[in-house]
C-alpha positions as CSV (number, residue, x, y, z in Angstrom):
1,X,0.0,0.0,0.0
2,X,1.3,3.4,-0.9
3,X,1.9,6.1,1.7
4,X,-0.8,8.2,0.1
5,X,-3.3,5.4,0.1
6,X,-2.6,4.6,3.7
7,X,-3.0,8.3,4.6
8,X,-6.5,8.2,3.0
9,X,-7.4,4.9,4.7
10,X,-6.1,5.7,8.2
11,X,-9.0,8.0,9.2
12,X,-11.5,5.3,8.1
13,X,-9.7,2.7,10.2
14,X,-9.7,4.9,13.2
15,X,-13.4,5.6,12.8
16,X,-14.2,1.9,12.6
17,X,-12.0,1.2,15.7
18,X,-13.9,3.9,17.6
19,X,-17.2,2.5,16.6
20,X,-16.1,-1.0,17.7
21,X,-15.1,0.5,21.0
22,X,-18.4,2.2,21.4
23,X,-20.2,-1.1,20.6
24,X,-19.3,-3.6,23.3
25,X,-20.5,-7.2,23.3
26,X,-24.0,-7.8,24.6
27,X,-22.4,-9.3,27.8
28,X,-20.4,-6.1,28.3
29,X,-23.2,-3.8,27.5
30,X,-25.7,-5.5,29.8
31,X,-23.5,-6.8,32.6
32,X,-24.6,-4.1,35.1
33,X,-28.3,-4.3,34.4
34,X,-28.2,-8.2,34.4
35,X,-26.5,-8.1,37.8
36,X,-29.3,-5.8,39.2
37,X,-32.0,-8.1,37.8
38,X,-30.4,-11.3,39.2
39,X,-29.9,-9.7,42.6
40,X,-33.5,-8.6,42.7
41,X,-34.8,-12.0,41.5
42,X,-32.8,-14.0,44.0
43,X,-34.0,-11.8,46.9
44,X,-37.6,-11.8,45.7
45,X,-40.5,-13.5,47.6
46,X,-43.5,-11.8,45.9
47,X,-43.4,-14.0,42.8
48,X,-43.6,-17.2,44.9
49,X,-46.4,-15.7,47.0
50,X,-48.4,-15.1,43.8
51,X,-47.8,-18.7,42.8
52,X,-48.9,-19.8,46.2
53,X,-52.2,-18.0,45.8
54,X,-52.8,-19.4,42.4
55,X,-52.2,-22.9,43.5
56,X,-53.9,-22.9,47.0
57,X,-56.7,-20.3,46.5
58,X,-57.7,-20.9,42.9
59,X,-56.4,-24.4,42.1
60,X,-56.5,-26.3,38.9
61,X,-57.9,-24.4,35.9
62,X,-59.3,-26.6,33.1
63,X,-60.7,-24.7,30.1
64,X,-64.4,-24.0,30.6
65,X,-64.2,-24.3,34.4
66,X,-65.2,-21.6,37.0
67,X,-61.7,-21.8,38.4
68,X,-60.2,-20.7,35.1
69,X,-62.7,-17.8,35.0
70,X,-61.5,-16.8,38.5
71,X,-57.9,-17.1,37.5
72,X,-58.4,-14.8,34.5
73,X,-59.8,-12.0,36.7
74,X,-57.1,-12.5,39.3
75,X,-54.4,-12.3,36.6
76,X,-55.7,-9.0,35.5
77,X,-55.5,-7.8,39.1
78,X,-51.9,-9.1,39.5
79,X,-50.7,-7.4,36.3
80,X,-52.2,-4.1,37.4
81,X,-50.7,-4.5,40.9
82,X,-47.3,-5.1,39.3
83,X,-47.6,-1.7,37.6
84,X,-47.8,-3.0,34.1
85,X,-49.4,-0.9,31.3
86,X,-52.1,-1.8,28.8
87,X,-53.4,-4.7,30.8
88,X,-56.2,-6.3,28.8
89,X,-58.0,-9.5,28.1
90,X,-58.3,-11.1,24.6
91,X,-61.6,-13.0,24.5
92,X,-61.3,-16.7,23.5
93,X,-64.0,-19.4,23.1
94,X,-62.6,-22.6,24.6
95,X,-63.8,-26.2,24.5
96,X,-65.5,-27.3,27.7
97,X,-64.8,-31.0,28.5
98,X,-66.1,-32.4,31.8
99,X,-64.5,-35.4,33.3
100,X,-67.3,-36.5,35.6
101,X,-67.3,-39.7,37.7
102,X,-64.9,-42.4,36.5
103,X,-63.4,-45.6,37.6
104,X,-61.7,-48.7,36.2
105,X,-61.6,-52.1,37.8
106,X,-60.0,-55.5,37.0
107,X,-62.7,-58.1,37.8
108,X,-60.9,-61.2,36.4
109,X,-58.6,-62.9,37.5
110,X,-58.7,-60.7,40.6
111,X,-61.2,-58.1,41.7
112,X,-59.2,-54.9,42.3
113,X,-59.4,-51.2,41.3
114,X,-57.1,-49.8,38.7
115,X,-55.4,-46.4,39.0
116,X,-56.9,-44.4,36.1
117,X,-57.6,-41.0,34.8
118,X,-59.8,-40.4,31.8
119,X,-58.0,-38.8,28.9
120,X,-59.0,-35.2,28.1
121,X,-61.6,-34.9,25.3
122,X,-62.5,-38.6,25.6
123,X,-66.2,-39.6,25.3
124,X,-67.8,-41.5,28.3
125,X,-68.9,-45.0,28.4
126,X,-72.6,-46.0,28.1
127,X,-74.6,-45.9,31.3
128,X,-73.4,-48.8,33.5
129,X,-70.0,-48.9,31.9
130,X,-68.2,-51.3,29.7
131,X,-67.1,-54.8,30.7
132,X,-64.8,-56.6,28.3
133,X,-61.7,-58.8,28.0
134,X,-58.3,-57.2,27.6
135,X,-55.8,-57.3,24.8
136,X,-52.4,-55.9,25.6
137,X,-50.0,-54.5,23.0
138,X,-46.6,-52.9,23.3
139,X,-46.9,-50.7,20.1
140,X,-49.0,-50.0,17.0
141,X,-47.2,-52.7,15.1
142,X,-48.4,-55.4,17.5
143,X,-51.9,-53.9,17.3
144,X,-51.9,-54.3,13.5
145,X,-50.6,-57.8,13.7
146,X,-53.4,-58.9,16.0
147,X,-56.0,-57.3,13.8
148,X,-59.7,-57.4,14.1
149,X,-59.9,-61.1,14.8
150,X,-58.2,-60.6,18.2
151,X,-59.3,-57.1,19.0
152,X,-63.0,-56.9,18.1
153,X,-65.1,-56.3,21.3
154,X,-62.0,-56.0,23.5
155,X,-60.4,-53.3,25.6
156,X,-56.9,-52.6,24.3
157,X,-54.2,-51.8,26.8
158,X,-51.2,-49.9,25.4
159,X,-48.1,-50.9,27.4
160,X,-45.5,-49.0,25.5
161,X,-42.3,-48.7,27.5
162,X,-41.5,-45.1,28.3
163,X,-38.7,-43.9,26.0
164,X,-39.4,-40.2,26.3
165,X,-42.5,-38.0,26.4
166,X,-42.7,-37.5,22.6
167,X,-42.9,-41.2,21.7
168,X,-45.2,-42.0,24.6
169,X,-47.7,-39.3,24.0
170,X,-48.5,-40.7,20.5
171,X,-50.4,-43.6,22.2
172,X,-52.3,-41.2,24.3
173,X,-53.3,-38.9,21.5
174,X,-54.2,-41.4,18.7
175,X,-54.4,-44.8,20.4
176,X,-58.1,-44.8,20.7
177,X,-58.8,-44.3,17.0
178,X,-56.1,-46.8,16.0
179,X,-57.7,-49.5,18.2
180,X,-61.2,-48.6,17.2
181,X,-60.3,-49.3,13.6
182,X,-59.9,-53.0,14.6
183,X,-63.2,-53.1,16.7
184,X,-61.9,-52.2,20.2
185,X,-64.5,-50.9,22.6
186,X,-62.2,-48.9,24.8
187,X,-58.5,-48.2,25.4
188,X,-56.3,-48.0,28.5
189,X,-53.0,-46.2,27.9
190,X,-49.9,-46.6,30.0
191,X,-49.2,-43.2,31.5
192,X,-46.5,-41.1,29.8
193,X,-44.0,-41.0,32.6
194,X,-40.7,-42.6,33.7
195,X,-41.9,-42.9,37.3
196,X,-43.9,-45.9,38.5
197,X,-45.6,-44.8,41.6
198,X,-49.2,-45.9,40.9
199,X,-50.0,-42.3,39.6
200,X,-52.0,-42.0,36.4
201,X,-51.2,-39.1,34.0
202,X,-54.0,-37.5,32.0
203,X,-53.6,-35.5,28.8
204,X,-55.3,-34.6,25.6
205,X,-56.4,-37.2,23.0
206,X,-58.1,-36.8,19.7
207,X,-60.4,-38.8,17.4
208,X,-59.9,-39.7,13.8
209,X,-63.3,-38.8,12.3
210,X,-63.1,-41.8,10.0
211,X,-63.2,-44.2,13.0
212,X,-65.8,-44.9,15.8
213,X,-65.2,-42.9,18.9
214,X,-64.4,-45.1,22.0
215,X,-63.6,-44.2,25.6
216,X,-59.9,-43.7,26.5
217,X,-58.2,-43.5,29.9
218,X,-54.7,-43.5,31.2
219,X,-53.6,-46.1,33.8
220,X,-50.6,-46.2,36.0
221,X,-47.4,-47.9,34.6
222,X,-47.7,-50.6,37.3
223,X,-51.3,-51.4,36.3
224,X,-50.4,-51.4,32.6
225,X,-47.5,-53.9,33.2
226,X,-49.7,-56.1,35.3
227,X,-52.5,-56.3,32.7
228,X,-50.0,-56.9,29.9
229,X,-48.1,-59.7,31.8
230,X,-51.3,-61.5,32.8
231,X,-52.5,-61.4,29.2
232,X,-49.2,-62.5,27.8
233,X,-49.2,-65.5,30.1
234,X,-52.5,-66.6,28.8
235,X,-54.6,-65.6,31.8
236,X,-58.0,-64.2,30.8
237,X,-58.2,-60.6,32.0
238,X,-61.5,-58.7,32.2
239,X,-61.9,-55.0,33.1
240,X,-64.9,-52.9,33.9
241,X,-64.6,-49.2,32.9
242,X,-67.0,-46.4,33.7
243,X,-66.6,-42.8,32.5
244,X,-69.2,-40.1,32.5
245,X,-67.0,-37.7,30.5
246,X,-68.8,-35.4,28.1
247,X,-68.5,-32.1,26.2
248,X,-70.4,-29.0,27.1
249,X,-70.9,-26.0,24.7
250,X,-67.8,-23.9,24.2
251,X,-67.2,-21.5,27.1
252,X,-65.9,-17.9,27.4
253,X,-62.3,-17.4,28.4
254,X,-59.5,-15.0,27.7
255,X,-55.8,-14.5,27.3
256,X,-54.4,-11.9,29.7
257,X,-51.6,-9.5,28.7
258,X,-49.7,-6.6,30.3
259,X,-46.7,-4.5,29.2
260,X,-43.7,-2.4,30.0
261,X,-43.9,0.0,27.0
262,X,-40.7,0.6,25.0
263,X,-39.1,4.0,25.4
264,X,-37.8,4.2,21.8
265,X,-39.7,1.6,19.8
266,X,-43.0,0.9,21.6
267,X,-44.5,-0.7,18.5
268,X,-41.9,-3.5,18.6
269,X,-42.8,-6.3,21.0
270,X,-41.0,-9.0,22.9
271,X,-43.6,-11.3,24.4
272,X,-43.0,-13.9,27.1
273,X,-45.4,-16.2,28.9
274,X,-47.0,-19.5,29.4
275,X,-50.5,-21.0,29.8
276,X,-52.9,-20.1,32.5
277,X,-55.1,-23.2,32.1
278,X,-54.2,-26.6,33.5
279,X,-55.7,-30.1,33.7
280,X,-58.4,-30.7,36.3
281,X,-56.1,-32.6,38.7
282,X,-53.4,-31.3,41.0
283,X,-52.9,-27.5,41.2
284,X,-51.3,-26.8,37.8
285,X,-48.2,-25.7,39.7
286,X,-45.3,-26.9,37.5
287,X,-47.6,-27.1,34.4
288,X,-47.8,-24.1,34.0
289,X,-48.5,-21.9,37.0
290,X,-44.9,-21.5,38.0
291,X,-44.0,-20.4,34.5
292,X,-46.6,-17.7,34.1
293,X,-45.8,-16.3,37.6
294,X,-42.1,-16.3,36.8
295,X,-42.7,-14.4,33.6
296,X,-44.9,-11.9,35.4
297,X,-42.4,-11.4,38.2
298,X,-39.6,-10.8,35.7
299,X,-41.5,-7.7,34.5
300,X,-42.6,-6.8,38.0
301,X,-38.9,-6.6,39.0
302,X,-38.1,-4.4,36.0
303,X,-40.8,-2.0,37.1
304,X,-39.5,-1.9,40.6
305,X,-35.9,-1.2,39.3
306,X,-37.2,1.5,37.0
307,X,-35.9,-0.3,33.9
308,X,-37.3,0.7,30.5
309,X,-36.2,-1.3,27.5
310,X,-36.1,0.3,24.0
311,X,-38.9,-2.0,22.9
312,X,-42.1,-3.1,24.6
313,X,-41.8,-6.1,26.8
314,X,-45.2,-8.0,27.1
315,X,-46.2,-10.8,29.4
316,X,-48.9,-13.1,28.2
317,X,-51.0,-15.7,30.0
318,X,-52.5,-17.9,27.2
319,X,-55.5,-20.2,27.8
320,X,-56.5,-23.6,26.4
321,X,-53.0,-24.9,25.8
322,X,-53.9,-28.2,27.3
323,X,-56.8,-29.2,25.2
324,X,-57.2,-27.1,22.2
325,X,-54.6,-24.3,21.7
326,X,-57.1,-21.7,21.1
327,X,-55.4,-19.1,23.3
328,X,-52.3,-19.1,21.1
329,X,-54.4,-18.7,18.0
330,X,-56.5,-15.9,19.5
331,X,-53.3,-14.1,20.3
332,X,-52.0,-14.4,16.8
333,X,-55.3,-13.0,15.5
334,X,-55.0,-10.1,18.0
335,X,-51.5,-9.3,16.6
336,X,-52.9,-9.4,13.1
337,X,-50.9,-7.6,10.4
338,X,-48.5,-6.2,13.0
339,X,-46.8,-9.6,13.2
340,X,-43.6,-8.0,11.7
341,X,-43.3,-5.9,14.9
342,X,-42.9,-9.0,17.1
343,X,-39.2,-9.2,17.7
344,X,-39.2,-12.4,19.8
345,X,-41.5,-14.8,21.6
346,X,-40.5,-16.7,24.7
347,X,-42.6,-19.6,26.1
348,X,-41.9,-21.3,29.4
349,X,-43.8,-24.6,29.6
350,X,-41.4,-27.1,31.0
351,X,-41.8,-26.5,34.7
352,X,-39.7,-24.4,37.0
353,X,-36.9,-26.8,38.1
354,X,-33.4,-25.3,38.0
355,X,-32.9,-23.4,34.7
356,X,-30.2,-24.3,32.2
357,X,-30.8,-21.7,29.5
358,X,-32.9,-21.2,26.4
359,X,-33.7,-23.0,23.2
360,X,-33.5,-20.4,20.4
361,X,-35.0,-20.7,17.0
362,X,-32.6,-18.2,15.5
363,X,-29.9,-18.1,12.8
364,X,-26.1,-18.6,13.4
365,X,-25.3,-14.9,13.8
366,X,-28.1,-14.4,16.4
367,X,-27.1,-17.6,18.2
368,X,-23.6,-16.3,18.7
369,X,-24.9,-12.9,20.0
370,X,-27.2,-14.7,22.4
371,X,-24.5,-17.1,23.7
372,X,-22.5,-14.0,24.6
373,X,-25.5,-12.4,26.3
374,X,-26.4,-15.7,28.1
375,X,-22.9,-15.8,29.7
376,X,-24.4,-13.2,32.1
377,X,-26.7,-16.0,33.4
378,X,-23.8,-18.3,34.5
379,X,-24.5,-17.2,38.1
380,X,-27.9,-18.9,38.0
381,X,-26.8,-21.8,35.8
382,X,-28.8,-20.7,32.8
383,X,-26.1,-19.8,30.3
384,X,-26.9,-22.4,27.6
385,X,-28.2,-21.4,24.2
386,X,-29.4,-24.5,22.2
387,X,-31.1,-24.9,18.9
388,X,-34.9,-25.0,18.7
389,X,-37.1,-22.6,20.6
390,X,-40.9,-22.5,20.9
391,X,-43.9,-24.1,22.3
392,X,-47.6,-24.7,21.6
393,X,-48.8,-21.2,22.5
394,X,-46.2,-19.3,20.4
395,X,-46.2,-21.7,17.5
396,X,-48.8,-19.5,15.6
397,X,-46.2,-16.6,15.9
398,X,-43.2,-18.8,15.0
399,X,-44.8,-20.2,11.9
400,X,-45.2,-16.6,10.7
401,X,-41.5,-15.8,11.2
402,X,-41.2,-14.6,14.8
403,X,-38.0,-15.9,16.5
404,X,-39.1,-18.4,19.1
405,X,-37.5,-19.1,22.4
406,X,-38.1,-21.8,25.1
407,X,-36.8,-21.4,28.6
408,X,-35.1,-24.7,29.5
409,X,-34.7,-26.4,32.9
410,X,-33.0,-29.6,34.0
411,X,-36.4,-31.3,33.8
412,X,-35.3,-34.0,36.2
413,X,-38.8,-34.7,37.7
414,X,-41.2,-32.7,35.4
415,X,-42.7,-35.8,33.8
416,X,-43.0,-37.4,37.3
417,X,-45.6,-34.8,38.1
418,X,-46.9,-33.8,34.7
419,X,-50.8,-33.9,34.3
420,X,-51.3,-35.6,37.7
421,X,-52.7,-35.0,41.2
422,X,-49.0,-34.6,42.2
423,X,-48.6,-31.3,40.3
424,X,-48.8,-29.2,43.4
425,X,-47.0,-26.2,44.9
426,X,-44.7,-28.2,47.1
427,X,-43.0,-29.5,43.9
428,X,-41.8,-26.0,43.1
429,X,-38.6,-25.2,44.9
430,X,-38.5,-21.5,45.8
431,X,-34.8,-21.0,45.0
432,X,-35.2,-22.7,41.6
433,X,-38.3,-20.5,40.9
434,X,-36.2,-17.4,41.7
435,X,-33.5,-18.5,39.3
436,X,-36.1,-18.9,36.5
437,X,-37.3,-15.4,37.2
438,X,-33.7,-14.2,36.9
439,X,-33.2,-16.0,33.6
440,X,-36.4,-14.7,32.1
441,X,-35.8,-11.1,33.3
442,X,-32.3,-10.9,31.9
443,X,-33.0,-12.6,28.5
444,X,-36.3,-10.7,28.1
445,X,-34.7,-7.4,28.8
446,X,-31.8,-7.9,26.5
447,X,-34.0,-9.0,23.6
448,X,-36.2,-5.9,24.2
449,X,-33.3,-3.5,24.5
450,X,-30.4,-4.7,22.3
451,X,-29.6,-2.4,19.4
452,X,-30.5,-4.9,16.7
453,X,-33.0,-7.7,16.3
454,X,-32.4,-11.4,16.2
455,X,-33.3,-13.3,13.1
456,X,-35.5,-16.5,13.0
457,X,-33.9,-19.6,11.7
458,X,-35.3,-20.6,8.3
459,X,-38.3,-22.9,8.9
460,X,-39.1,-21.6,12.3
461,X,-37.9,-22.4,15.8
462,X,-39.9,-25.5,16.6
463,X,-39.1,-27.6,19.6
464,X,-40.0,-27.8,23.3
């Protein structure tokens, strides 16, 4: 390079160096505010007190139930009490499934009750119940090999060994219709859990409109194994099943949202939340009460600290995640054509055990930026950024290009309690809860305040 050319280039190099010095990494830029948020979260008791009220004073919150209606009104009160702006409800019509009285009993070769929970959205049995012989299968392949000759008029027991929630839930969701195609009169599905403690796990199922609708219930892993082993040894097994489950007309419900308006770009939104509804057993503590209370408390602490991000940070309590997903769809309709202003969507729907970080449905450049930012969360063990971010409620946003995030935890016991009577407040450790609040507060604030925007990975950020 000539001396003259260098003389012309030198000022440009100095300017670039100065700009780089003025643009520290995200970790450097947000170290101080992250420290303040983490300190506040780890010292906070208010968030857990809110969760305590939700669990002990309102309880489980199935779509269409009076308790969900109470929870919606209470959520509005809590967002206002936290000092959030633009608190509002987004009306949603939700399905109203009623469990009713139910029981299952083995009457041959022994007379003993089975540990059961009807699956959500299942039909009931005829009055007086169903009494029938049992056919046990380990998977859909075995079901097909037995065919109508062995299954017609029988109750099918699915005893699929637990190899993860994803593979197990398939039998819960579609097992009834698959068995009905061969003439089964009902199905009993081994609960989707690694823990055998005689606890049945409910969850949503659906019907194939091309097949007859038959009753479906979950049974404990121990009962599923017992029935399967008896049948495999050639011992005739008979079960009596009674379920009065039925559908009522759709009910009124609502998503609840509140905000910290952005000081520079209020039209741009970072939304974080989880689902307010739960199944009609337990208290909906881990699934998903702890999550929504952690998201609310993250914003409440920002308000207390006087923090105002560049963009609007919104908390959302979606409804009907468990048996329909209508809350997420209603929120997408509420956003309408302003979808391009949604900078990011964070869903927490994996319980509030110790956090490990975030799944992020973003491109490589954004991933590196976020890994730098997430280093600020090493103090609470939540510094991981892994591929794939999203969840049921934000999927309508993700499919239309919004970068999706999923707050991740160790998940050691989540599926022990999931969809059971055991999903109660005592399962939420207060210290782990506070760490989740810290992780959400820091990541939410950075996404809402960082100079640029993250970019969604091509094809969306699915995975939770």
